[in-house]
Structures are given as C-alpha cells and as structure tokens.
C-alpha positions in Angstrom: -0.1 0.0 0.3 3.0 2.1 0.9 4.1 1.8 -2.9 1.2 2.6 -4.5 1.0 5.9 -2.2 4.7 6.6 -3.5 3.9 6.2 -7.1 0.5 8.3 -6.5 2.9 11.0 -5.0 5.2 10.7 -7.8 2.4 11.1 -10.6 0.8 14.0 -8.6 3.9 16.0 -8.4 4.5 15.8 -12.1 0.9 16.7 -13.1 -0.1 19.2 -10.7 -1.1 22.7 -12.2 0.9 25.6 -12.0 -0.2 29.3 -12.2 2.1 31.1 -14.4 0.5 33.2 -16.8 3.6 34.4 -18.6 5.2 30.7 -18.9 4.9 28.4 -21.7 2.7 25.7 -21.3 4.2 22.4 -20.9 4.0 20.0 -23.6 4.9 16.4 -23.6 4.2 13.4 -21.6 4.2 13.1 -17.8 7.7 11.1 -18.1 9.0 14.0 -20.4 8.3 16.4 -17.9 9.3 14.6 -14.7 12.7 15.3 -13.2 15.6 13.1 -13.0 15.1 12.0 -9.4 11.2 11.1 -9.8 12.3 9.2 -13.0 14.6 7.2 -10.7 12.4 7.1 -7.7 9.7 5.3 -10.0 12.2 3.0 -11.2 13.3 1.9 -7.7 9.8 1.5 -6.8 9.0 -0.7 -10.0 12.1 -2.9 -9.0 11.2 -2.7 -5.4 7.5 -4.2 -6.1 9.1 -7.1 -8.4 11.5 -8.0 -5.6 9.0 -8.2 -3.3 6.3 -10.2 -5.6 9.3 -12.8 -6.2 10.4 -13.0 -2.3 6.7 -13.8 -1.9 6.4 -16.3 -4.5 9.6 -17.9 -3.1 8.4 -18.1 0.4 4.8 -19.4 -0.6 6.9 -22.4 -2.5 8.8 -23.0 0.7 5.7 -23.0 3.1 3.8 -25.3 0.5 6.5 -27.9 1.2 
C-alpha cells in the first residue's frame, strides 16, 4: 500500500497545475516533464515491487513443501 501511495505522490507532483500566465504551457508526456529524481524514484519503486513479488512467491513455494 505504501508503494502505491509513493507512485501516486510522484504522479501528482509531475501533473500538478501551476499558475504561471507568462510561462509556456508544458508539452509532452508526464515522463518527459518529470525530473531525473522522479524518474529514478519511479524505477526504484518498480524494482522494489517486483522484488517483493518474487520474495513472496519464493516464500510461498517454501511454505507449501
């Protein structure tokens, strides 16, 4: 659940509206507009989620024996 909240925090940070009437309107996808730190954090979140799933599957296999 915490990982899901972390992903939502990253997405909301990238997609939040800014009131800058003299600035250009941002173009492109949320991935292109996100900072390097946000991209690294999202990638780390994906790796952690996959690691958790593999660990849970391995533990489940050991418990079934």
